[in-house]
Steps between C-alpha positions, in 0.01 A plus 500: 500500500506120483460303825857380485627859496305598816715462810393211725448727801230696307315184390479374863420830674150568353345157570647506851352845560158378378507206740605727787222750421240223478617350828484842669139547382396161630669548835366852552145384417524233768639749747207737442244242602674411823266201542657234280186468291235457769217753515385640834221291649273447797315191614232424751290207619134591508245304701190425292173339608523123462158495333608752234561309175823578314316622187314754714825611665651550155189690384553735795871532416425571132246768600753649742772506234258667258423764761870560565557524123238775474701705749840429341615352170787334690255218595461267199221249454481126562736297283458155657221338694478136603220442750574126532866561593421808708711748301423851375757734346495847352744680274701198380618440857787252433687745274752711689537788252145642515414838641209559733319308772455128439311269731503125561240339724541136598244304696539127557178311427278512810742728684402773742788724393616664181854616432522840331825594327543838335783621278539877468783575262549819303778616270831338595299290748433799723254429780159646413388449858440127543396515866252784452359341183443175692317691774287681241411178318409319820280791609301466176493118510394442862146644480421283199631187671301581814178553301557188289569284804198614696692776678728264694857601429778352707807680629 
C-alpha cells in the first residue's frame, strides 16, 4: 500500500510507540540503580610515618592490592601511579561504570597522612561492601607501612 494510502494515525502511532518504549527503558534503568550514577564508596585518612617516602608507601599499597587480588578477582591491579604528585589508583578509578573494588590513594608531597578512597560497585551499582573492603585493605596495608617506616605508625 503506498504511503499516501496509509491513514495518518497509523503512520504516527508506531514512531510514537518506539519513543515511548525507549524512554521507558531509560527511565527504568535509572530507577534500578537508585544512586544516580555514583558507585558506593568509602574513604579514610590514614596516618603514615613522616619519614616514609611516597614511593615506598605506594609499593606497600601495590603489594597490598596484589594480596587482595589473590583472594578475590574483584580487586583489579594498579592503573595509575604518579609518585611525584602523590597519586595511586587501581581499576580505572575515575570511571563510574566499573565493577569491583577500586582504590585511590592520595598523599601530598611530604605529608604525614594519606587519603584512601575506595569504590565498591557491582551490577546496577550495588554496594559490594565498601566499608568492609576498606577495613580489609587497611588491615593488609598497615603492617607494611609500619615495617617500612621503622615500625612507627601514627593513629
